[in-house]
N, C-alpha and C positions, 0 to 999 in steps of 0.2 A: 791463455790470455790474461794479462794483468788487469787489476781492477780499473786502472786509469784508462784502459783502452776499450772498455765495454761502451757500447753505444748508449746515448742518453735520450731522454724523453723531453721534447721541447714544450713549454707552456707558453701559449700566445694569448695574452689578455687584450680582448677587443673593447674599444670604447667609442662612444659617439663623439666624433671629432669636432663638432660645432662648438665654438667658444661662446663667450659672454654668459657664463654661468652653467652651460650645459655640460661640457667636458669637465669643468672644474668640480661640479657636484658629483661626478662619477669616479674620480681618480681613486679615492680611498677604497670604495667598494670593489672596484675592479682589481686593484692591487691585492686586496685581501682574498678574493676568489683565487687568484693565481697562486698566492702563498699557501692557501689551505689545500689546494689540489696537489701541489708539490710536496707538501708534508705528508699528505695522505699516501701518495704513491711511495715515497721513500721509507715510510714507517711500516708499510704492509708488504712490499715486494722486494725481492733480493735477486742479485745475479747468481749464476751457477756457483760461484765461490762463496756465497753467503753474504756478501757486502750489499748494502742497500742500493736500490736503483737511484741513479743520478738523474735529477731534473734540472733543466736549464730554463729559467724564466726570462722572457724578453726584458731587455734593460728598460724599455718604456712601454706604456700602453700603446696600442696600435689603433690609430684613428684615421689613417690615410695611407697613401701608396708609399710615401717616403719612409714611414715608420715600419711598414710591412717589409720593405726591402732591406732595411737595417736589421730587422729581426731575422730575416732569411740568411743574411750574411753572418750574423752572430751564431745562428744554429749550424751553419756550414763549418765553422771553425771549432765547434764544440762537439763534433761527431754526433749530431742528433739523428736518430733513425726514424722517428715518428713524432708528430706534433699533436697536441691537444689544445684546442682553442676554447677559452672560456669568456663568457660575457654576461652582463646583466642589463644590457641596454640595446637600443637599435643602433645599427651601424650601416655605413655606406658599403654594403657587402662586397661589391665587385672591386672595391678599392683596398680591402683589408685581408681577403682570403690568401692563403698560401696555395698556389696552383701547381706545386711540384708533383707530377704524377708518379714519381719514383719512390715515395714514402707513404705510409698510411696516415690518414687524417681522421680526427674526430672533433666534434664541437659539442660543448656543454652549454646549453642556454638556460640560465638561471630563471626558474619559474617564480618570479616575484610579482607582488601586487602593484607596484608603481612603475617598473621598467620592463620593456618588452624583450627580454633576452631570448624568450622562446620564439618570438617572431623572427629574430635574427637567425636562430637555428633553422627555422623553416625556410627562410630565404637562402641561407647558405647551402642547405641540403639541395634545394632546387637548382642553384647555380652549379654546384658540383655535378649533379645529375645531367644537366645540359652539356657539360663539358666532358662527360664520361669519366670523371675522377671519383672513385669510391670515397665515401665519408661515412663515419659511424656517428650517428646522432644520439645525444644523451639528454634526456629530459625528465625532470622530476614529476611524479604523478600528482603531488599535492602542491597547491599554491603556497608560497612562503611570504612572510613579511620581508620588507625591503632590508631589514637589518639582520635577518637570519643568515646562517652560513650556506644554506641550500644543499648541504651534503647529507641528504636523507639516505636511508638504507638503499633504496633502489638506485639513486645516483651513484653512491659509493660502489655498489656491486658492478654497475656498468662501466665505471671509469676503470676499475681494477681489471675487469674482463678485457676491456680494450687494451690496456697497457700490457698485460700478459701476452696477448696475441701479437701486438706490435713489436714487443721485444723479441719474441720468438723469431719473427721474420727478420728483425735487425741483426740478431746474432747469427743467423744462417746466411745472410746475404753476403756474396762474394766468396763463400766457402765451397767445398765440394762434398758430395755424397759419395763415399767410398764404398763400393760393392766388393766384398771379398767372396769370390766364388760366383756362381751364377744361379740358375733356377734349381731349387731344392725340392725334391719329391714331386715335380710337376706342378708346383704351385704358381699360378699366373701372377700373383701378387709380388713374386720375387723379381719381376722384370721392373727395371727402373724407368719411371715415366719422364724421360729426359726433357721433353718439351715443357712439361709442367714445372720442373725444377727451374729451367731457364726463365720461363715467362712470368711465373708467380713468386718465385723465391730468390731469383737472381743467383742461382747456384749452378754449377756443372756437376756432371756425374763422371766418376772415375772407376776403373775396374782393375782387379788384381786377382790372379788365380790363387786358390788356397794352397797350391804347392809352395808358395812363397813362405808360408808359415813353417812347412817342413824344412825348407832350405835354411831358414834362420836358426831353427832348432838344431839342425845337423851341424851347422857351422858356428854355433854359439853366439849368434848375433842377437843378443839381448843383454840386459844389465844383470849380471850374475848375482851381484850383492842384493839387488832389489828382488830378484827371484827367490833367494833364500829367505828374505824377510816375508815375502808374500806366501811362500809355501808354509812357513812356520805358523803365520797367522791362520791360514786356511785350515791347517791340520788342528789347530786349537779350537777354531770357532765354527767350522762347518760340520753339520751332522750328515753322515752318510746314510742314505735311505736303505730300507730293507731290500735285500737281494731276492727277487722272486723268480729268478731264472731256475729252471730245472737243474739239479745237481750235475747232470752230465754236460750242461752248456756253460757252467760257471768257469771263470778264469781262476787262476791261483791268486792268492793275496799279493804275491810279488808283482803279477801282471796288473792287478787293480791299482797298486801303488804307482806303477809306471804310468798308467793312464791318468791318474790324479796329477802327478808331476807334469805330464804333458799338457794337461788342460791349463795349469797355472802359466806355463810358458806361453801357451797359445794366447791367453788373455793379455799378458804383458806385451807380446808382439803385436796384437791387434791394436792395442793402445799406441804403441810405437808407430805403426803405419798411419794412424789417424793424426797424431800430434807431433811426431818426431821425438827424439830422445838424445839430449846432449851427452849422456853418459857413453854413447856409442862413438863420439866424435874422434876419440883417440885411434879408433880402428880404421878410420877412413883416410888418414894421412891428409892429403890435399883435397879429398872429396868429402863434403860435409853430409852427415846423415840428414834425412829430411822425411817429413810426412808428405803425402802426395800433393797437398796444397797449402794449408793443412785440410784434413778431411773431417767431416762432421760425424759420420756414423760408419759403423762396420756391420755388415749383415750378410745374409745369403748363405745357404749350405754349399756343399761341393756339387756333385752331380746328382743324377737321379738314382744311380746304383748304390748298392749297400757297401759299407766299408767297416772294417774293424778299428780304423783310426778314429780317435776322439774328434778329429777335424770334420767327421761326418755331421756333427752338430754345428749349427750356425753360430757365429760369434754374435752375442747379443749387443744391442746398441749400448754405447758407453755413456754413463752419467757423468763422467769426468768433464769438467769445464774445458772447452777447446783452448788450445794454446797457439802460439805463433807457428808451431810446427817446424821450427829451426833449431839449430844447435845453440843459438844465442838467446833462447827463451829464458828471461830472468826469473820466471816464476818456479822453475824447476831447481832442484838441488844441484850442487856443483858436480861436475862429472867425476865418476869413480872408474878406475881402471879395472877392466875385466878382460882376461886373456882368452880369445877364442881359439878353436882348434887350428884355424888358418886365418890369416888376414883376409878380409872380405869387404868389398865396397858395401855400404849400407844404403843402397837405393831401394826404392819401394817396388821395383820390378825385377824379375829374374834376369840374371846375366846370361 
């Protein structure tokens, strides 16, 4: 996934919309709250590729229905996955809330001496509760002077906690959980809770048998140049643990080396299944290699029985940022030609 395509956090500054000095006296304070929160988030949190989290601040303060609708349309075009409402004043709450039930919401009510932002927070939380829409409330413990920033330690902690969770949901939404294999060693937690993924995370579950890893290794369906690079790095940087097997049960060094090489290929193929790999495009002729959707995770062992194959160990969840999962992903390096034993379609399911 490219940095530009990551979801953003929307900042919604609420303001008392009454004119003749009321709204006008709050414009600067409200705008500063929104600016401070956006800077806090972008300076403390990053996307999986290390780039700062992008915040989209509403073009105007929101004091009524029309401005709330304009903000919603702005967020729709900016790929906003969650919003954080900030306010230092009373608002006509039913006119300014974002009632979209498909994204996470939070409200920070500035706890100031002169303006009841905390009252707005309580009213908004009650409204969301009546409508059955979850909302994360943020409220500073100590009362602040009107000209303070309000970003006390407890407020900062809660804002960052909310944004981390909201971004996690936003990054997973619309993707797939890829289960490689099925239940391992009889562990019930290996079963994918499909309904939870659909209802709460907006994800689907996909499944693939671990024999697909063997198939790709046997037919050379992986990036051979990348494999050589990964193998050299692993040999240089990984420490092999002490072998405590009885002498009679040990493999030869040649067999251990083969297992080590197999594990490197297995990890690369697991990544390819989740994200796709443009380096395989030349093998598929008219059929493009692909990940399964793209998929978000790879896990699960093979069966409950014992095996001497390294695939008996589950593939661990990948920390690699998710990509588009297609051969046209611009974030990956240009395709390199690798010659397999025989041409083979690079689909994610056995043929």
